[in-house]
C-alpha positions in Angstrom: 64.3 53.3 -55.5 67.9 54.1 -56.5 70.4 52.0 -58.3 74.0 52.7 -59.3 74.7 52.6 -63.1 76.8 49.5 -63.8 79.0 51.6 -66.0 79.6 54.9 -64.4 78.3 54.1 -60.9 76.3 57.3 -60.7 73.0 56.9 -58.7 69.9 56.7 -60.8 66.3 57.0 -59.6 63.7 54.5 -60.9 60.5 52.7 -60.1 60.2 49.1 -58.8 57.7 48.4 -61.6 60.6 49.1 -64.0 62.5 46.0 -63.0 63.3 43.9 -66.1 62.9 46.8 -68.5 65.8 48.4 -70.4 66.8 51.8 -69.3 69.5 54.3 -70.2 71.8 56.1 -67.7 71.2 59.9 -68.0 74.9 60.5 -67.0 76.8 58.2 -69.4 74.0 56.9 -71.7 74.9 53.3 -70.9 71.9 51.0 -71.7 71.1 48.2 -69.2 68.2 46.3 -67.6 66.7 47.9 -64.4 67.2 45.6 -61.4 66.3 45.7 -57.7 70.1 45.5 -57.1 73.3 44.8 -58.9 74.3 41.1 -58.6 77.9 40.0 -59.0 77.5 36.2 -59.2 78.6 34.6 -62.5 77.8 31.0 -61.5 74.4 29.6 -62.3 72.8 26.2 -62.4 70.0 25.4 -64.8 67.9 22.5 -63.5 64.7 20.6 -64.0 62.6 18.2 -61.9 60.1 15.5 -62.7 57.7 14.7 -59.9 54.9 12.3 -58.8 52.4 15.2 -59.1 51.8 18.9 -58.9 51.5 19.4 -55.1 54.9 20.0 -53.4 53.3 19.3 -50.0 52.1 15.8 -51.0 54.2 14.8 -54.0 58.0 14.2 -54.4 60.4 14.6 -57.2 61.5 11.5 -59.0 64.2 12.9 -61.3 66.5 15.9 -61.3 69.0 17.0 -63.9 71.2 20.1 -64.0 73.9 21.8 -66.0 76.2 24.6 -64.9 76.3 28.0 -66.7 79.3 30.2 -66.2 80.1 33.5 -68.0 77.2 32.9 -70.4 78.4 29.5 -71.5 77.0 26.1 -70.7 79.5 23.7 -69.1 78.5 20.5 -70.8 81.1 18.6 -68.8 79.8 19.9 -65.4 76.3 18.3 -64.9 74.2 16.6 -62.3 71.6 13.9 -62.9 69.8 11.4 -60.6 66.6 9.5 -60.1 64.9 9.6 -56.7 62.7 6.9 -55.1 59.5 8.5 -53.8 57.4 7.1 -50.9 54.3 6.8 -53.0 54.0 4.7 -56.2 54.5 6.5 -59.5 51.2 6.5 -61.3 50.7 5.2 -64.8 50.0 8.7 -66.1 53.3 10.1 -64.7 55.2 7.0 -66.1 53.7 7.7 -69.6 54.4 11.4 -69.3 58.0 11.3 -68.0 59.2 7.8 -68.9 60.1 7.2 -65.2 58.6 4.0 -63.8 58.6 2.4 -60.4 61.1 -0.1 -61.7 63.3 2.8 -62.8 63.6 4.2 -59.3 63.5 1.0 -57.3 67.2 1.3 -56.3 67.5 5.1 -56.4 68.1 7.1 -53.2 65.3 9.0 -51.5 64.6 12.6 -52.7 66.1 14.2 -49.7 69.4 12.2 -50.2 69.5 13.3 -53.8 68.9 16.9 -52.8 71.8 16.9 -50.3 74.1 15.7 -53.1 72.7 18.3 -55.5 73.1 21.1 -53.0 76.8 20.1 -52.5 77.3 20.1 -56.3 75.5 23.4 -56.9 77.3 25.1 -54.0 76.4 28.8 -54.0 75.2 29.1 -57.6 72.0 30.9 -58.5 69.4 28.3 -59.7 67.4 28.7 -62.9 64.3 26.7 -63.7 61.4 27.1 -66.1 58.3 28.0 -64.1 60.5 27.6 -61.1 58.7 30.3 -59.1 55.5 28.3 -59.1 56.8 24.8 -59.3 60.4 23.6 -59.0 61.5 26.0 -56.2 58.5 24.9 -54.1 59.6 21.3 -54.4 63.1 22.2 -53.2 61.8 24.0 -50.1 59.1 21.4 -49.4 61.7 18.6 -49.4 63.9 20.4 -46.9 61.0 21.2 -44.7 59.4 17.7 -44.8 62.6 16.0 -43.7 63.7 18.7 -41.2 66.9 19.2 -43.1 69.3 22.0 -42.0 68.9 24.4 -44.9 70.4 27.5 -46.6 68.5 30.2 -48.5 69.4 30.4 -52.2 68.5 32.8 -55.0 66.6 31.5 -58.0 65.6 32.8 -61.5 62.5 31.7 -63.3 63.4 31.6 -67.0 59.8 32.5 -67.8 60.9 36.1 -66.8 63.6 35.9 -69.6 60.9 34.9 -72.1 58.6 37.7 -71.1 61.5 40.2 -71.3 62.3 39.1 -74.8 59.0 38.2 -76.3 56.6 40.4 -74.3 53.8 40.0 -71.9 50.8 40.3 -74.3 48.0 38.0 -73.3 48.2 34.8 -75.3 51.9 35.1 -76.2 52.8 31.8 -74.4 56.1 31.1 -72.6 56.3 27.4 -72.4 59.4 25.5 -73.2 57.7 24.3 -76.4 57.1 28.0 -77.4 60.8 28.7 -76.7 61.9 25.8 -78.9 59.8 27.1 -81.8 60.8 30.8 -81.4 64.5 30.2 -80.8 64.7 27.4 -83.4 66.3 25.0 -80.9 67.4 21.6 -82.2 65.8 19.0 -80.0 66.8 15.9 -82.0 67.7 13.0 -79.7 66.3 14.8 -76.6 63.2 13.5 -74.9 60.7 16.0 -73.6 59.6 15.6 -69.9 62.7 13.6 -69.2 64.7 15.9 -66.8 67.9 15.3 -68.7 66.4 16.2 -72.1 64.4 19.2 -70.7 67.4 20.7 -69.0 69.5 20.5 -72.1 66.7 22.2 -74.1 66.3 24.8 -71.3 70.0 25.4 -71.2 70.1 26.2 -74.9 67.0 28.4 -74.5 68.5 30.4 -71.6 71.7 31.0 -73.5 69.8 32.1 -76.6 67.6 34.5 -74.6 70.5 35.9 -72.7 72.4 36.7 -75.9 69.4 38.3 -77.6 68.6 40.4 -74.5 72.2 41.5 -74.2 72.3 40.7 -70.5 75.5 40.8 -68.5 77.1 37.7 -67.1 75.2 38.2 -63.8 71.8 38.3 -65.4 71.2 41.7 -63.8 67.7 43.0 -64.6 66.1 39.5 -64.2 64.0 39.1 -61.0 65.2 36.7 -58.3 63.1 34.7 -55.8 64.2 32.7 -52.8 64.2 29.0 -52.2 66.0 26.5 -50.0 68.6 23.7 -50.3 70.0 21.4 -47.6 72.9 23.0 -45.8 
Protein backbone atom coordinates (compact mmCIF):
# COMPACT_ATOMS: atom_id res chain seq x y z
CA UNK A 1 0.00 0.00 0.00
CA UNK A 2 1.04 3.60 -0.60
CA UNK A 3 0.62 6.65 1.59
CA UNK A 4 1.65 10.28 1.09
CA UNK A 5 4.10 11.62 3.65
CA UNK A 6 2.15 14.10 5.85
CA UNK A 7 5.10 16.49 5.62
CA UNK A 8 6.38 16.46 2.01
CA UNK A 9 3.45 14.59 0.39
CA UNK A 10 5.81 12.26 -1.46
CA UNK A 11 4.33 8.77 -1.97
CA UNK A 12 5.76 6.08 0.31
CA UNK A 13 5.37 2.31 -0.01
CA UNK A 14 4.54 0.30 3.08
CA UNK A 15 2.86 -2.83 4.41
CA UNK A 16 -0.63 -2.97 5.90
CA UNK A 17 0.89 -4.80 8.86
CA UNK A 18 2.91 -1.64 9.58
CA UNK A 19 -0.21 0.36 10.55
CA UNK A 20 0.34 1.88 13.99
CA UNK A 21 4.14 1.69 13.88
CA UNK A 22 6.45 4.67 13.53
CA UNK A 23 8.15 5.13 10.19
CA UNK A 24 10.45 7.71 8.61
CA UNK A 25 9.95 9.28 5.20
CA UNK A 26 12.93 8.43 2.96
CA UNK A 27 12.50 11.75 1.13
CA UNK A 28 12.33 14.33 3.94
CA UNK A 29 13.12 12.17 7.03
CA UNK A 30 9.85 13.20 8.70
CA UNK A 31 8.87 10.68 11.43
CA UNK A 32 5.22 9.66 11.68
CA UNK A 33 2.92 6.71 12.43
CA UNK A 34 1.97 4.58 9.43
CA UNK A 35 -1.76 4.72 8.74
CA UNK A 36 -4.19 3.14 6.28
CA UNK A 37 -4.96 6.69 5.13
CA UNK A 38 -4.43 10.25 6.23
CA UNK A 39 -7.33 11.56 8.31
CA UNK A 40 -8.05 15.27 8.62
CA UNK A 41 -10.70 15.28 11.38
CA UNK A 42 -9.70 17.08 14.57
CA UNK A 43 -12.99 16.57 16.45
CA UNK A 44 -13.22 13.52 18.72
CA UNK A 45 -15.66 12.33 21.38
CA UNK A 46 -14.45 10.08 24.21
CA UNK A 47 -17.33 8.08 25.66
CA UNK A 48 -18.17 5.22 28.01
CA UNK A 49 -21.20 2.98 28.48
CA UNK A 50 -22.55 1.02 31.43
CA UNK A 51 -24.88 -1.82 30.45
CA UNK A 52 -27.21 -4.49 31.85
CA UNK A 53 -24.79 -7.19 30.67
CA UNK A 54 -22.20 -8.15 28.07
CA UNK A 55 -24.38 -9.22 25.13
CA UNK A 56 -25.30 -6.30 22.82
CA UNK A 57 -28.05 -8.40 21.22
CA UNK A 58 -29.84 -9.01 24.54
CA UNK A 59 -28.63 -6.29 26.89
CA UNK A 60 -28.99 -2.51 26.78
CA UNK A 61 -26.92 0.39 28.00
CA UNK A 62 -28.10 2.11 31.18
CA UNK A 63 -25.66 5.02 31.31
CA UNK A 64 -23.55 6.97 28.85
CA UNK A 65 -21.07 9.76 29.44
CA UNK A 66 -18.85 11.58 26.97
CA UNK A 67 -16.44 14.49 26.63
CA UNK A 68 -15.25 16.25 23.49
CA UNK A 69 -11.57 16.27 22.52
CA UNK A 70 -10.39 18.93 20.07
CA UNK A 71 -6.85 19.76 18.97
CA UNK A 72 -5.52 17.38 21.62
CA UNK A 73 -7.34 19.14 24.47
CA UNK A 74 -10.27 17.91 26.56
CA UNK A 75 -13.22 20.33 26.45
CA UNK A 76 -14.42 19.93 30.03
CA UNK A 77 -17.31 22.32 29.38
CA UNK A 78 -18.54 20.29 26.39
CA UNK A 79 -19.85 17.01 27.82
CA UNK A 80 -22.78 14.61 27.51
CA UNK A 81 -24.24 12.43 30.26
CA UNK A 82 -27.47 10.49 30.67
CA UNK A 83 -29.01 7.45 32.30
CA UNK A 84 -31.17 5.15 30.18
CA UNK A 85 -34.13 2.98 31.24
CA UNK A 86 -33.72 -0.58 29.95
CA UNK A 87 -36.53 -3.00 29.21
CA UNK A 88 -35.17 -5.65 31.56
CA UNK A 89 -34.49 -5.11 35.28
CA UNK A 90 -30.99 -4.18 36.36
CA UNK A 91 -29.53 -7.10 38.30
CA UNK A 92 -28.12 -6.82 41.81
CA UNK A 93 -24.67 -7.58 40.40
CA UNK A 94 -24.81 -4.74 37.84
CA UNK A 95 -26.14 -2.37 40.51
CA UNK A 96 -23.26 -3.20 42.84
CA UNK A 97 -20.76 -2.97 39.97
CA UNK A 98 -21.95 0.32 38.43
CA UNK A 99 -23.93 1.98 41.20
CA UNK A 100 -26.88 2.29 38.78
CA UNK A 101 -30.10 0.85 40.21
CA UNK A 102 -33.61 0.37 38.86
CA UNK A 103 -34.66 3.35 40.96
CA UNK A 104 -31.87 5.45 39.39
CA UNK A 105 -33.27 4.93 35.88
CA UNK A 106 -37.01 4.76 36.60
CA UNK A 107 -37.70 8.18 35.01
CA UNK A 108 -34.87 8.08 32.47
CA UNK A 109 -35.55 7.94 28.70
CA UNK A 110 -35.17 4.69 26.78
CA UNK A 111 -31.70 3.84 25.40
CA UNK A 112 -32.69 4.59 21.80
CA UNK A 113 -33.95 8.06 22.83
CA UNK A 114 -30.70 8.77 24.65
CA UNK A 115 -28.69 7.58 21.65
CA UNK A 116 -30.55 9.95 19.32
CA UNK A 117 -29.65 12.88 21.59
CA UNK A 118 -26.07 11.65 21.87
CA UNK A 119 -25.78 11.39 18.09
CA UNK A 120 -26.99 14.97 17.67
CA UNK A 121 -24.49 16.18 20.27
CA UNK A 122 -21.56 14.16 18.87
CA UNK A 123 -22.33 15.29 15.29
CA UNK A 124 -19.58 14.03 12.93
CA UNK A 125 -16.91 13.44 15.55
CA UNK A 126 -14.80 10.29 15.59
CA UNK A 127 -15.68 8.28 18.71
CA UNK A 128 -13.12 6.90 21.17
CA UNK A 129 -13.91 4.19 23.73
CA UNK A 130 -11.77 1.74 25.69
CA UNK A 131 -12.36 -1.78 24.34
CA UNK A 132 -14.80 -0.09 21.99
CA UNK A 133 -14.10 -2.49 19.12
CA UNK A 134 -15.37 -5.49 21.09
CA UNK A 135 -17.90 -3.81 23.37
CA UNK A 136 -19.13 -0.20 23.20
CA UNK A 137 -19.32 0.11 19.41
CA UNK A 138 -21.39 -3.07 19.24
CA UNK A 139 -23.95 -1.63 21.68
CA UNK A 140 -24.30 1.50 19.55
CA UNK A 141 -24.94 -0.54 16.40
CA UNK A 142 -27.24 -3.02 18.16
CA UNK A 143 -29.40 -0.21 19.60
CA UNK A 144 -29.87 1.29 16.13
CA UNK A 145 -30.68 -2.08 14.60
CA UNK A 146 -33.03 -3.26 17.38
CA UNK A 147 -35.22 -0.18 17.06
CA UNK A 148 -34.98 0.21 13.26
CA UNK A 149 -33.49 3.68 13.59
CA UNK A 150 -32.28 5.49 10.46
CA UNK A 151 -28.55 5.40 10.96
CA UNK A 152 -25.26 6.87 9.85
CA UNK A 153 -21.89 5.13 9.76
CA UNK A 154 -19.27 6.64 12.03
CA UNK A 155 -15.57 6.04 12.57
CA UNK A 156 -14.33 4.86 15.95
CA UNK A 157 -11.01 4.42 17.71
CA UNK A 158 -10.42 1.79 20.38
CA UNK A 159 -8.07 3.40 22.92
CA UNK A 160 -6.58 -0.04 23.60
CA UNK A 161 -4.73 0.49 20.30
CA UNK A 162 -3.12 3.62 21.79
CA UNK A 163 -2.04 1.61 24.82
CA UNK A 164 -0.53 -1.12 22.65
CA UNK A 165 1.30 1.46 20.51
CA UNK A 166 2.79 3.06 23.62
CA UNK A 167 3.35 0.15 26.00
CA UNK A 168 3.80 -2.72 23.55
CA UNK A 169 1.98 -5.93 22.73
CA UNK A 170 4.02 -8.41 24.75
CA UNK A 171 1.78 -11.07 26.23
CA UNK A 172 0.79 -10.21 29.78
CA UNK A 173 1.36 -6.45 29.42
CA UNK A 174 -2.27 -5.62 30.18
CA UNK A 175 -4.13 -2.65 28.70
CA UNK A 176 -7.09 -2.13 31.03
CA UNK A 177 -8.05 1.30 32.31
CA UNK A 178 -6.60 0.32 35.68
CA UNK A 179 -3.28 -0.46 33.99
CA UNK A 180 -3.36 2.96 32.30
CA UNK A 181 -4.12 4.70 35.59
CA UNK A 182 -1.05 3.05 37.13
CA UNK A 183 1.34 3.59 34.18
CA UNK A 184 0.27 7.17 33.44
CA UNK A 185 -0.06 8.10 37.14
CA UNK A 186 -3.58 9.45 36.65
CA UNK A 187 -5.17 11.11 39.66
CA UNK A 188 -8.55 9.42 40.18
CA UNK A 189 -9.45 11.10 43.46
CA UNK A 190 -13.18 11.80 43.58
CA UNK A 191 -13.89 9.70 40.46
CA UNK A 192 -15.93 6.50 40.77
CA UNK A 193 -14.79 3.58 38.62
CA UNK A 194 -17.52 1.82 36.60
CA UNK A 195 -19.64 4.94 36.70
CA UNK A 196 -19.65 6.20 33.10
CA UNK A 197 -18.99 9.78 34.23
CA UNK A 198 -15.97 8.77 36.31
CA UNK A 199 -14.62 6.34 33.73
CA UNK A 200 -14.88 8.80 30.84
CA UNK A 201 -13.00 11.43 32.86
CA UNK A 202 -10.25 8.90 33.59
CA UNK A 203 -10.18 7.70 29.99
CA UNK A 204 -10.03 11.27 28.72
CA UNK A 205 -6.93 11.94 30.80
CA UNK A 206 -5.42 8.63 29.65
CA UNK A 207 -6.06 9.35 25.97
CA UNK A 208 -4.48 12.79 26.19
CA UNK A 209 -1.51 11.36 28.08
CA UNK A 210 -0.93 8.60 25.53
CA UNK A 211 -1.43 11.02 22.61
CA UNK A 212 1.27 13.30 23.98
CA UNK A 213 3.75 10.52 24.74
CA UNK A 214 3.26 8.97 21.30
CA UNK A 215 3.67 12.32 19.56
CA UNK A 216 0.53 11.82 17.45
CA UNK A 217 -0.89 14.60 15.33
CA UNK A 218 -4.25 16.22 16.11
CA UNK A 219 -6.04 13.74 13.81
CA UNK A 220 -4.68 10.63 15.56
CA UNK A 221 -3.19 9.41 12.28
CA UNK A 222 -1.58 5.99 12.66
CA UNK A 223 -4.26 4.75 15.06
CA UNK A 224 -6.61 2.14 13.48
CA UNK A 225 -10.28 3.02 12.96
CA UNK A 226 -13.31 0.75 12.91
CA UNK A 227 -16.90 1.48 11.86
CA UNK A 228 -20.03 1.66 13.98
CA UNK A 229 -23.43 3.35 13.71
CA UNK A 230 -25.40 6.15 15.37
CA UNK A 231 -28.96 7.32 14.70
CA UNK A 232 -29.18 9.67 11.73
